FIDRENDO-451422 format. One record per residue (C-alpha): residue in one letter; residue number from 1; x, y, z. Coordinates in steps of 0.001 Angstrom, whole numbers, plus 524288, in hexadecimal, padded with zeros to 5 digits. Layout:
<domis>
<domi 'A', NUM, <X, Y, Z>>
...
</domis>
This chain:
<domis>
<domi 'M', 1, <C3F89, E8DF8, 75242>>
<domi 'T', 2, <C36DE, E9923, 75695>>
<domi 'T', 3, <C3CAE, EA3EF, 75ED4>>
<domi 'S', 4, <C31FD, EA1D2, 768F6>>
<domi 'A', 5, <C35D8, E93BB, 76BAD>>
<domi 'H', 6, <C3959, E90C7, 779C6>>
<domi 'R', 7, <C4807, E8E6D, 77A97>>
<domi 'V', 8, <C4CBB, E8219, 78192>>
<domi 'A', 9, <C5B10, E7F2D, 78448>>
<domi 'V', 10, <C5F17, E717F, 78878>>
<domi 'L', 11, <C6BF4, E7189, 78FFA>>
<domi 'V', 12, <C730B, E64A5, 78DBA>>
<domi 'R', 13, <C7EE6, E5FF0, 7953A>>
<domi 'D', 14, <C87C7, E5422, 793F3>>
<domi 'G', 15, <C8015, E4829, 79831>>
<domi 'V', 16, <C72FC, E4D24, 7932B>>
<domi 'L', 17, <C6862, E4319, 79074>>
<domi 'P', 18, <C64AC, E43C2, 78205>>
<domi 'M', 19, <C5668, E40F6, 78534>>
<domi 'E', 20, <C5574, E4D05, 78DD4>>
<domi 'L', 21, <C5B1D, E55B3, 78345>>
<domi 'G', 22, <C52AF, E4FB4, 778A8>>
<domi 'L', 23, <C45C9, E5099, 77FCF>>
<domi 'V', 24, <C4742, E5F4E, 781AD>>
<domi 'H', 25, <C4941, E6165, 77311>>
<domi 'Q', 26, <C3E6D, E57CE, 76F7B>>
<domi 'L', 27, <C33EC, E5D5B, 77852>>
<domi 'F', 28, <C366D, E6BDD, 77709>>
<domi 'G', 29, <C3918, E6A11, 7688F>>
<domi 'A', 30, <C2BB1, E63EA, 766B7>>
<domi 'A', 31, <C2431, E6F58, 76CA5>>
<domi 'R', 32, <C1CB1, E76D8, 7623D>>
<domi 'G', 33, <C1426, E82F2, 76252>>
<domi 'P', 34, <C06F0, E84EC, 75B90>>
<domi 'A', 35, <C0D69, E8751, 74E46>>
<domi 'G', 36, <C16EC, E7C03, 74FCE>>
<domi 'E', 37, <C221C, E84CA, 753F9>>
<domi 'R', 38, <C2C8C, E7FB2, 75D3B>>
<domi 'L', 39, <C2A82, E84C0, 76AEF>>
<domi 'Y', 40, <C384C, E81E7, 76FE7>>
<domi 'E', 41, <C462C, E82F4, 76B01>>
<domi 'V', 42, <C4F64, E796B, 771C2>>
<domi 'R', 43, <C5E31, E7A74, 771F5>>
<domi 'T', 44, <C67EE, E70E6, 777C2>>
<domi 'C', 45, <C7362, E777C, 77E66>>
<domi 'A', 46, <C7F5F, E73EA, 78659>>
<domi 'L', 47, <C8902, E7BB7, 78E5B>>
<domi 'S', 48, <C93BA, E771D, 7852A>>
<domi 'G', 49, <C8B3F, E7828, 778FA>>
<domi 'P', 50, <C8A51, E7799, 76DE8>>
<domi 'G', 51, <C8FCD, E69D4, 76E52>>
<domi 'L', 52, <C8DA4, E5B9D, 771EE>>
<domi 'I', 53, <C88B5, E578F, 77F4B>>
<domi 'R', 54, <C8A16, E49F9, 78511>>
<domi 'T', 55, <C7D77, E42BB, 7881B>>
<domi 'D', 56, <C7B1C, E36DF, 790BC>>
<domi 'A', 57, <C79BC, E2F03, 78416>>
<domi 'D', 58, <C8445, E2B3F, 77A35>>
<domi 'F', 59, <C8268, E3772, 771F6>>
<domi 'P', 60, <C843E, E4613, 7743E>>
<domi 'V', 61, <C7AC8, E5110, 7711D>>
<domi 'G', 62, <C7E36, E5DAE, 76A65>>
<domi 'A', 63, <C7AE8, E6A70, 77123>>
<domi 'Q', 64, <C79A5, E7501, 766DF>>
<domi 'H', 65, <C79A8, E8038, 770A8>>
<domi 'G', 66, <C81BD, E850C, 77BFA>>
<domi 'P', 67, <C7D7F, E8B05, 78906>>
<domi 'E', 68, <C7897, E974F, 7822D>>
<domi 'A', 69, <C6C3B, E8F7C, 77F0A>>
<domi 'L', 70, <C68C0, E8FDE, 78D78>>
<domi 'E', 71, <C6798, E9EAC, 78D31>>
<domi 'W', 72, <C5FA0, E9DB5, 78094>>
<domi 'A', 73, <C55BA, E943F, 7866B>>
<domi 'D', 74, <C4884, E9671, 78CB6>>
<domi 'T', 75, <C496B, E88D3, 792B8>>
<domi 'V', 76, <C55D9, E817D, 79682>>
<domi 'I', 77, <C550C, E72CC, 7987A>>
<domi 'V', 78, <C5FD9, E6B2D, 79F5A>>
<domi 'P', 79, <C5FAD, E5C7F, 79C85>>
<domi 'A', 80, <C6712, E5302, 7A537>>
<domi 'S', 81, <C7573, E4F9F, 7A47A>>
<domi 'H', 82, <C78C9, E42A4, 7AAB7>>
<domi 'E', 83, <C86FB, E46D9, 7AAEE>>
<domi 'E', 84, <C851C, E530E, 7B31A>>
<domi 'D', 85, <C782F, E54EE, 7BA0D>>
<domi 'E', 86, <C7908, E4CD1, 7C674>>
<domi 'S', 87, <C8669, E5258, 7C9DD>>
<domi 'L', 88, <C8138, E6048, 7CA57>>
<domi 'T', 89, <C7FE1, E676A, 7D74F>>
<domi 'P', 90, <C7A54, E7499, 7DB9B>>
<domi 'G', 91, <C8250, E7F36, 7D531>>
<domi 'G', 92, <C8AA7, E74D2, 7CECF>>
<domi 'L', 93, <C876A, E7710, 7C087>>
<domi 'P', 94, <C92FE, E7808, 7B754>>
<domi 'A', 95, <C958E, E8685, 7B52F>>
<domi 'P', 96, <C922A, E869A, 7A695>>
<domi 'L', 97, <C8515, E8011, 7A954>>
<domi 'A', 98, <C8201, E8948, 7B49D>>
<domi 'R', 99, <C851E, E9523, 7AC29>>
<domi 'A', 100, <C7CB8, E8FDD, 7A10F>>
<domi 'L', 101, <C7100, E8DDC, 7A9E9>>
<domi 'D', 102, <C72BE, E9B54, 7AFD2>>
<domi 'A', 103, <C72C4, EA12F, 7A235>>
<domi 'A', 104, <C66F6, E9923, 79E2F>>
<domi 'A', 105, <C5E9C, E9D30, 7A9B1>>
<domi 'P', 106, <C6197, EAB40, 7AD5B>>
<domi 'D', 107, <C537F, EADA9, 7B101>>
<domi 'S', 108, <C466B, EA6B5, 7B257>>
<domi 'L', 109, <C437E, EA665, 7A3C9>>
<domi 'T', 110, <C4B22, E9A35, 79FF2>>
<domi 'R', 111, <C44AB, E8D33, 7A320>>
<domi 'L', 112, <C4DEE, E829D, 7A80B>>
<domi 'A', 113, <C4AF0, E7418, 7A7DB>>
<domi 'S', 114, <C5263, E679C, 7AAB0>>
<domi 'I', 115, <C5074, E5992, 7A694>>
<domi 'C', 116, <C542F, E4E51, 7AF8D>>
<domi 'T', 117, <C60A4, E513B, 7B74D>>
<domi 'G', 118, <C623D, E5E1B, 7B026>>
<domi 'A', 119, <C5BAB, E632F, 7BC8E>>
<domi 'F', 120, <C68F3, E61E0, 7C341>>
<domi 'V', 121, <C6DEC, E6CCD, 7BA65>>
<domi 'L', 122, <C62E9, E761D, 7BDF1>>
<domi 'A', 123, <C6464, E72CC, 7CC5C>>
<domi 'A', 124, <C732E, E7497, 7CC48>>
<domi 'A', 125, <C7110, E820B, 7C649>>
<domi 'G', 126, <C6829, E858F, 7D1A8>>
<domi 'L', 127, <C5C64, E86EC, 7C8C3>>
<domi 'L', 128, <C5434, E7D01, 7D037>>
<domi 'D', 129, <C56A8, E822B, 7DDFD>>
<domi 'G', 130, <C49CC, E8315, 7E542>>
<domi 'R', 131, <C4271, E7C7A, 7DA22>>
<domi 'R', 132, <C3C4B, E6F48, 7D787>>
<domi 'A', 133, <C434D, E66CE, 7CDA1>>
<domi 'T', 134, <C4464, E58DD, 7C8FA>>
<domi 'T', 135, <C4E1B, E5023, 7C219>>
<domi 'H', 136, <C4F4B, E41B2, 7BEC4>>
<domi 'W', 137, <C4A74, E3978, 7CA12>>
<domi 'L', 138, <C577B, E3244, 7CAF4>>
<domi 'S', 139, <C5E21, E3F50, 7CDBD>>
<domi 'T', 140, <C543B, E460C, 7D6A6>>
<domi 'D', 141, <C5AAB, E41C2, 7E36B>>
<domi 'L', 142, <C6806, E46A7, 7DF02>>
<domi 'F', 143, <C61D3, E531A, 7D9C9>>
<domi 'A', 144, <C5AFC, E55BD, 7E6C3>>
<domi 'R', 145, <C6772, E5369, 7EEA2>>
<domi 'T', 146, <C6FB8, E5BC3, 7E596>>
<domi 'F', 147, <C6620, E671D, 7E47C>>
<domi 'P', 148, <C5EBF, E6827, 7F174>>
<domi 'S', 149, <C5983, E75A5, 7EDBD>>
<domi 'V', 150, <C516D, E6F55, 7E2E7>>
<domi 'T', 151, <C4484, E688D, 7E5D8>>
<domi 'V', 152, <C455E, E5BC8, 7DE48>>
<domi 'D', 153, <C38E8, E5531, 7D998>>
<domi 'P', 154, <C3CC8, E4752, 7D5C4>>
<domi 'D', 155, <C2F52, E42F2, 7D11F>>
<domi 'V', 156, <C2BD8, E4C39, 7C60D>>
<domi 'L', 157, <C2F2B, E4C3F, 7B788>>
<domi 'Y', 158, <C3257, E5ABC, 7B7A8>>
<domi 'V', 159, <C319F, E66D7, 7C030>>
<domi 'D', 160, <C2D78, E741D, 7BB00>>
<domi 'E', 161, <C3240, E7F4A, 7C38E>>
<domi 'G', 162, <C2EB8, E899F, 7B9A2>>
<domi 'R', 163, <C3B73, E8E41, 7B3C3>>
<domi 'I', 164, <C42E0, E81D5, 7B76C>>
<domi 'L', 165, <C3E67, E73F3, 7B479>>
<domi 'T', 166, <C4473, E66B4, 7B72C>>
<domi 'S', 167, <C40C6, E5917, 7B291>>
<domi 'A', 168, <C434D, E4B2C, 7B6CB>>
<domi 'G', 169, <C49EB, E408B, 7AE9C>>
<domi 'E', 170, <C4C69, E4285, 7A028>>
<domi 'A', 171, <C3EE6, E3E51, 79B5C>>
<domi 'A', 172, <C3900, E484B, 7A4B7>>
<domi 'G', 173, <C3F5E, E5264, 79BF4>>
<domi 'V', 174, <C3442, E4F70, 79281>>
<domi 'D', 175, <C2A55, E52ED, 79D04>>
<domi 'L', 176, <C31C9, E5F48, 7A05F>>
<domi 'C', 177, <C32CF, E63FD, 7924C>>
<domi 'L', 178, <C2469, E6161, 78FBE>>
<domi 'H', 179, <C2132, E68C7, 79C30>>
<domi 'M', 180, <C2913, E749D, 797C5>>
<domi 'I', 181, <C229A, E743B, 78A59>>
<domi 'R', 182, <C154E, E7351, 790F8>>
<domi 'E', 183, <C1872, E7EF6, 799A8>>
<domi 'D', 184, <C1D7D, E86E5, 78E0B>>
<domi 'H', 185, <C131A, E83A8, 783DF>>
<domi 'G', 186, <C0802, E7BFF, 78A41>>
<domi 'T', 187, <C0351, E6E08, 78AF4>>
<domi 'A', 188, <BFF8C, E6D07, 77C99>>
<domi 'V', 189, <C0D55, E6FD7, 777BD>>
<domi 'A', 190, <C134D, E66BF, 781E1>>
<domi 'A', 191, <C09A0, E5BFC, 77E6F>>
<domi 'D', 192, <C0CFD, E5D89, 77007>>
<domi 'V', 193, <C1B83, E5C1B, 7732A>>
<domi 'A', 194, <C187D, E4FF2, 77B2D>>
<domi 'R', 195, <C10C2, E4A0D, 76FDE>>
<domi 'R', 196, <C1B98, E4D0D, 76629>>
<domi 'T', 197, <C25B2, E4668, 76EBF>>
<domi 'V', 198, <C1C8B, E3B75, 7735C>>
<domi 'V', 199, <C1DE3, E3E16, 781ED>>
<domi 'P', 200, <C137D, E409B, 78C51>>
<domi 'P', 201, <C1023, E4F19, 78D50>>
<domi 'H', 202, <C0FFF, E4DA4, 79C10>>
<domi 'R', 203, <C1582, E4218, 7A391>>
<domi 'E', 204, <C0E82, E3E4B, 7B00E>>
<domi 'G', 205, <C154C, E3EE9, 7BD13>>
<domi 'G', 206, <C23BC, E4093, 7BF8B>>
<domi 'Q', 207, <C3042, E38DA, 7C01A>>
<domi 'A', 208, <C2BE1, E32B4, 7CCEB>>
<domi 'Q', 209, <C25E4, E27F6, 7C4B3>>
<domi 'Y', 210, <C3348, E249E, 7BEE7>>
<domi 'I', 211, <C3B18, E23ED, 7CB7F>>
<domi 'Q', 212, <C3F81, E1611, 7CE37>>
<domi 'R', 213, <C373E, E0FE3, 7D8DC>>
<domi 'P', 214, <C3404, E0224, 7DD60>>
<domi 'V', 215, <C2A70, DFB33, 7D46D>>
<domi 'P', 216, <C1C98, DFE8B, 7D8FE>>
<domi 'A', 217, <C13BB, DF408, 7DE5B>>
<domi 'R', 218, <C0B51, DEC92, 7D4D1>>
<domi 'E', 219, <BFF16, DF2D0, 7DA6E>>
<domi 'S', 220, <C0357, E000D, 7D529>>
<domi 'T', 221, <BFCB7, E023C, 7C822>>
<domi 'S', 222, <BFD5B, E0DDD, 7BF08>>
<domi 'T', 223, <BF543, E1A17, 7C10B>>
<domi 'S', 224, <BF5AD, E1D07, 7B271>>
<domi 'V', 225, <BE785, E18C3, 7B07D>>
<domi 'A', 226, <BE321, E229C, 7BAA6>>
<domi 'R', 227, <BEB57, E2D49, 7B470>>
<domi 'A', 228, <BE5A9, E2A8C, 7A6F9>>
<domi 'W', 229, <BD7E5, E2ACA, 7ACA7>>
<domi 'A', 230, <BDAB3, E3793, 7B3AD>>
<domi 'E', 231, <BDF85, E3DCB, 7A6F7>>
<domi 'D', 232, <BD1F7, E3B5A, 7A148>>
<domi 'H', 233, <BCB16, E40A6, 7AD66>>
<domi 'L', 234, <BD304, E4CB0, 7B0D2>>
<domi 'H', 235, <BC690, E54CE, 7B07B>>
<domi 'D', 236, <BC08A, E4CA3, 7BB64>>
<domi 'P', 237, <BC2FE, E4F32, 7C9FC>>
<domi 'L', 238, <BCB89, E4321, 7CBB2>>
<domi 'T', 239, <BCEBD, E3D98, 7D90D>>
<domi 'L', 240, <BDA0B, E353A, 7DD87>>
<domi 'G', 241, <BD085, E2A3D, 7E05F>>
<domi 'E', 242, <BCB55, E2A75, 7D26F>>
<domi 'L', 243, <BD90B, E29E1, 7CCDA>>
<domi 'A', 244, <BDCD9, E1EA3, 7D5C0>>
<domi 'A', 245, <BD097, E1747, 7D1D5>>
<domi 'Q', 246, <BD47E, E1831, 7C380>>
<domi 'A', 247, <BE12F, E1134, 7C6E2>>
<domi 'S', 248, <BDA35, E0779, 7CFD8>>
<domi 'M', 249, <BE2AB, E0B9B, 7DB53>>
<domi 'S', 250, <BE098, E10DA, 7E8F1>>
<domi 'V', 251, <BE2D2, E1F72, 7EA29>>
<domi 'R', 252, <BEF2A, E1D17, 7F222>>
<domi 'T', 253, <BF50C, E138D, 7E858>>
<domi 'F', 254, <BF118, E1C0E, 7DCDA>>
<domi 'N', 255, <BF729, E282F, 7E2EB>>
<domi 'R', 256, <C0400, E2128, 7E575>>
<domi 'R', 257, <C0497, E1A83, 7D838>>
<domi 'F', 258, <C00D9, E26FF, 7D0F0>>
<domi 'R', 259, <C0C2B, E2E60, 7D722>>
<domi 'E', 260, <C1596, E234C, 7D401>>
<domi 'E', 261, <C118A, E23AB, 7C5B3>>
<domi 'T', 262, <C108E, E3256, 7C365>>
<domi 'G', 263, <C17FD, E392C, 7CE3E>>
<domi 'L', 264, <C0B80, E40D0, 7D178>>
<domi 'T', 265, <BFFB6, E3EED, 7DA26>>
<domi 'P', 266, <BF310, E3C25, 7D2BF>>
<domi 'M', 267, <BEDC6, E49BD, 7D5AE>>
<domi 'Q', 268, <BFA75, E5070, 7D18B>>
<domi 'W', 269, <BFA16, E48F7, 7C4BE>>
<domi 'L', 270, <BEBAD, E4C13, 7C2BB>>
<domi 'T', 271, <BEDF1, E5AA3, 7C4E1>>
<domi 'R', 272, <BF928, E5AA9, 7BB1B>>
<domi 'R', 273, <BF108, E53EF, 7B0D2>>
<domi 'R', 274, <BE5BC, E5D6D, 7B307>>
<domi 'V', 275, <BEEF1, E690B, 7B1A7>>
<domi 'D', 276, <BF411, E6321, 7A4FD>>
<domi 'R', 277, <BE628, E617F, 7A028>>
<domi 'A', 278, <BE30B, E6FA0, 7A3B2>>
<domi 'R', 279, <BEF01, E743F, 79C24>>
<domi 'E', 280, <BEA90, E6CC4, 7901B>>
<domi 'L', 281, <BDCE4, E7298, 790F4>>
<domi 'L', 282, <BE1F7, E8065, 792FB>>
<domi 'E', 283, <BEA8D, E7F19, 786F0>>
<domi 'S', 284, <BE147, E7805, 77DDA>>
<domi 'T', 285, <BD39E, E7D22, 7813E>>
<domi 'D', 286, <BCC56, E89B4, 7840B>>
<domi 'H', 287, <BC5C2, E83CD, 79011>>
<domi 'T', 288, <BC389, E8CDB, 79B8A>>
<domi 'V', 289, <BCC31, E8ABD, 7A769>>
<domi 'D', 290, <BC04F, E8533, 7AE7F>>
<domi 'R', 291, <BBE4E, E7B06, 7A3DC>>
<domi 'V', 292, <BCCC6, E77B8, 7A387>>
<domi 'A', 293, <BCC48, E75C2, 7B23F>>
<domi 'T', 294, <BC0BD, E6C8A, 7B0E6>>
<domi 'E', 295, <BC661, E6480, 7A5AA>>
<domi 'A', 296, <BD3B5, E637A, 7AC21>>
<domi 'G', 297, <BCDA5, E5EBC, 7B8CB>>
<domi 'F', 298, <BD045, E6A5B, 7C1AB>>
<domi 'G', 299, <BC1E2, E6D75, 7C35C>>
<domi 'T', 300, <BC305, E7C21, 7C50D>>
<domi 'A', 301, <BCADA, E86E4, 7BE9C>>
<domi 'A', 302, <BD088, E8A77, 7CBE8>>
<domi 'S', 303, <BD5B2, E7CB7, 7CDEA>>
<domi 'L', 304, <BDB4A, E7C86, 7C01E>>
<domi 'R', 305, <BE237, E8978, 7C235>>
<domi 'Q', 306, <BE7FC, E8501, 7CF25>>
<domi 'H', 307, <BED97, E785A, 7C9C7>>
<domi 'F', 308, <BF16F, E7E47, 7BCB3>>
<domi 'V', 309, <BF93D, E895A, 7C2B7>>
<domi 'A', 310, <BFFD6, E7FD1, 7CC10>>
<domi 'A', 311, <C03D5, E76CE, 7C0D3>>
<domi 'V', 312, <C065F, E803C, 7B599>>
<domi 'G', 313, <C0930, E8D1D, 7BC58>>
<domi 'V', 314, <BFF13, E9547, 7B51D>>
<domi 'S', 315, <BF045, E9644, 7B4F3>>
<domi 'P', 316, <BE835, E8EBB, 7AADC>>
<domi 'G', 317, <BE4E3, E9B91, 7A415>>
<domi 'A', 318, <BF31D, E9FBA, 7A321>>
<domi 'Y', 319, <BF6E7, E9245, 79E24>>
<domi 'R', 320, <BEC9C, E92D4, 79378>>
<domi 'A', 321, <BF0DE, EA078, 78F5C>>
<domi 'T', 322, <BFECB, E9B7B, 78DD4>>
<domi 'F', 323, <BFC7C, E8E6A, 7871E>>
<domi 'R', 324, <BEF50, E8F16, 7803E>>
<domi 'G', 325, <BF60E, E934B, 773AA>>
<domi 'A', 326, <C019E, E89F2, 774D0>>
<domi 'R', 327, <BFA98, E7DB1, 77058>>
<domi 'S', 328, <C00F3, E75AD, 765A2>>
</domis>
């Protein structure tokens, strides 16, 4: 392990879901630098560690580290505990857990993330007050009632508030981890991790598409054909009418069905895909910003900069300076 590896601590509690713990190790463990070096070091810790922790399965997991790993970490991830989370209230964290989180995050340098109902822990510690957050869709109503100072977004797969991130149900932890890898090391490294683990590098839409609803009418057909066509024509000035025509739907029906399937409006989805395309071009080519804007479908460098800063938080030039050398 190189001394420059980003340090990730996973805080497990009784009732942890093994999948949530495993996906953190699998994804961050698969991230490699240009020379094949590991980019992350991941440690599993528990407040009572080292020792065995109950899971929601018929086997325990062994935590090799105690709470001191939280102070060691650059990123702390809190998976769900089905034994504890939904009983938590504002300021109601068990004292050992509250002290551990205080020690882990004394300033703005440590990144904190939750998977599934692990968001209840961050909210009970007051870390989500005044912020957007998400959790599993089955728990969003309870979460919103319990923590009214948190703005709950029930439709998304994850929320990135800078230093603090939250994700939806356990599989959304994959999306969250890939997002953090992409923010740390660029799209090429994140895409390589996704290929190694055979998962999509970026899943469309949010958890809105998984919320239980009445079965849609037979007339509702998939918009996937239109999305695939749009992926091949991102450089063109696409209109909502053109997209609807690809799906053989009226604009109104297409708009409604698209949101049901992806959790986004067609134009929101199109902007996201164009930003993703611009990121790939900035990392993998020496194209000018004007050419990147044209090939990604933004038309002008000014339009690219506006949408890129809104989505990524930095200018295209700053992004390239950071990630141009981080390609696998």
